[in-house]
N, C-alpha and C positions, 0 to 999 in steps of 0.2 A: 572494547568488547564487554568488559566487566560492567561499565556504566550502562550499556545497552541491556545487559541481562538484568541488572537491578531494575531498570525501567519496566521490563517485561514482568518481573515478579511483582513490582508495585502495581502494575496494571491488573494483575490477577487478583490482588487483594482489593483493589478499588472496585473491581467488577462485582466481587462477592459482597462487598459492603452495600453497594447500591441495589443489589437484588434483594437485600434484606436478610439479616440473620434470623428473623422470625420464621422465614420459610425453611430454614435449615434446622431450627430447634423447636418449632411450634408444637406444644403438647396436644394430644388428641382430646377433644372435649368429651368424648364418650368413653375414654379408657379409664379404668379405676385407678391407674397410677400414671404419673407423668411419663410421657413417652419421648422425652428428649433423648432417649437412649439411642445408641447407634444400631444399625441393623447389619445382619450378616446372612442375608439370604443367598443361597447358592445361585450362581448365574452361569450362563453358557460358557463353556471353555474352562471352567474351574475343575480342579481335581478333588477327589474325596478328602474331606478334612481328616486330620490326624486326631487321635484320641485326646491329645493334650490341648486341642483347641475346640473341643466340643463340636457344635454344629457350624462353626465358622469355616467357610470354604477357604482352601489355599488360593493364592493369587494365580490367575490364568497366565500361561506362558505365551503372551502376545506382545507385539511391538507397536501396535496402533494406539496412540494416546487416547483418542475418543472412545475406542472399544474398551480400553483398560479402565478409563474413568467411569464408564457406565457400569462395568463389573464392580468397581470399587464402591460406587454409590449404592448398588444393590447390597453389597456386603455391609455397608454402614447403616442401611435402613432395615436390615433383617436381623432377627435374633430369636433365640428359643431358650427361655429360662427353664424349661422343663428338663433339658438334658445338658445344659451348658452353665458351668459355674462362672462367677465374675472374673476370676483370674484366667479362665480358659478363653473367655470372650476377649480379654485384653491381649493375651498371647496370640490369638488368631488374627486380630487387627494388626499387631505389630509385625507379623510375618509379611504384610503387604508393603511395609515401609522400605524406602531406599536405604541401602547400606552406607551411602555417603553422608556421614554425620554432619558435614558442613552445610548440607542443604536440607536434611530431613528435619521436620518440625513435629516430633511425636506428641508434644504437648497439645497441639491443635487437634490431633486425631483422637488421643485418649480422652480429651475433654468432652467427646461425644458420649462417653460412658456414664451411666448413672453411678452413684457411689454404691459401695457394697450393701449398705442398709436398704437402699431403694431397690437394688437388684433382688435382694432377698424377699422383699415384699411383692415384687413382680412375680417371683418364682412361687410364692404362696398362692398367687392368682393364676398360675400356669400360663402366664402371658408370653405370647410369642408373636412375631411379625414377619411378613414377607413383603417384598418389594416388586413393583412392576415399573420398569424403565420406559419412559416415553421417548426420550432422545437425548443425545449429548452433542455439544457443538462448541467451537472456539468462540469465545466472546468477541464482539466486534472491536472492542478496544485492544484486546490482545492481538488480533489479526492486523490491526493498524500499526501497532507497535512493532510487530514482526516485519511488516512490509517496510517500515521506515528504517530498520536495521536488521536485515536478514542474518547477519553474522552473529548477532548477539546470542541466538539460541545455541550455537555450537559450543559454548563453554560448558554448559551443564545439561543441555537438552531438556529443559523443564517447560512444560506446556500447561496453560490454563485451560480447563475444560469445564463448562457449565452443564450439569445433568439435571433433567426434570423427570418426575415419575410420581408414583403413588405408593403409599405404605398402608398395608392392611394389617391391623392389630387385632388379635383374638385373645380372649381370656376365659376363665372358668365360667361354667353355667351358660355358655352360648353368647357371652358378650363379645362384641366386635365393633370396629370402627375403621374408617378409611380417611386418609388425608393426603393432600397434595404435598409434594416435596420438591425442593430445588436446592442445589448446592454447587459451588464452584471449587474444583479440586486442582491442585498443582500436581502433575505427574511427571516422572522422569522416564524418558524413552531414548536412551542412547542407541546409536546405530548398531545393529547386530546384537542387541541385548534385549531381554524382556523388560517390559515397563515395570515401574514401582511407584508407590505413592509417596509424595513429598510432604504435602500439607493440605489442610483445609483452609482455603482463603477466607478471610483476609489476614491469616496469621503467617503469611509468607514473608520471610525476612529477605531484604536485598542481599 
């Protein structure tokens, strides 16, 4: 079973690699600053963010992997430097993570954040972004691996989900730009528990 799980996680990473990291981190050509930053746009089912996390929404209390991945992608592709500090953004993102340290890859998620200096420059420009999700789905390779060994998922209940959508970035003096986005996430949805974020593929370790 452990070997099967490792295969599933490896498939999640491979799928993200072949969809291209450029789609996940491509900066906007029209933005005054690099927008490889994560997004934190509120999505359906999320609760009002706490003050310590600024504009970052709290994770939705849902048990469907695809729905959760869509909400997580919206969170990662949205941000608002006008009312959210760098440390608040990080805290908000971390609240979405699994509490099972043996599976969580915080480094892959926090790597979506710009460094404090860049965040400060973005704030100077009042830069903020919102996300529109097109759809989420299980990658074909993941579905095949799961079909080959259905029991593998029951060790950690980690699913690979690819989400596509658009990110709209706005900044001072009417500047704005839109770009397509695609990302593959590993999410954990144990039975009778709310889902949580494990990693951004391909940084999923077996």
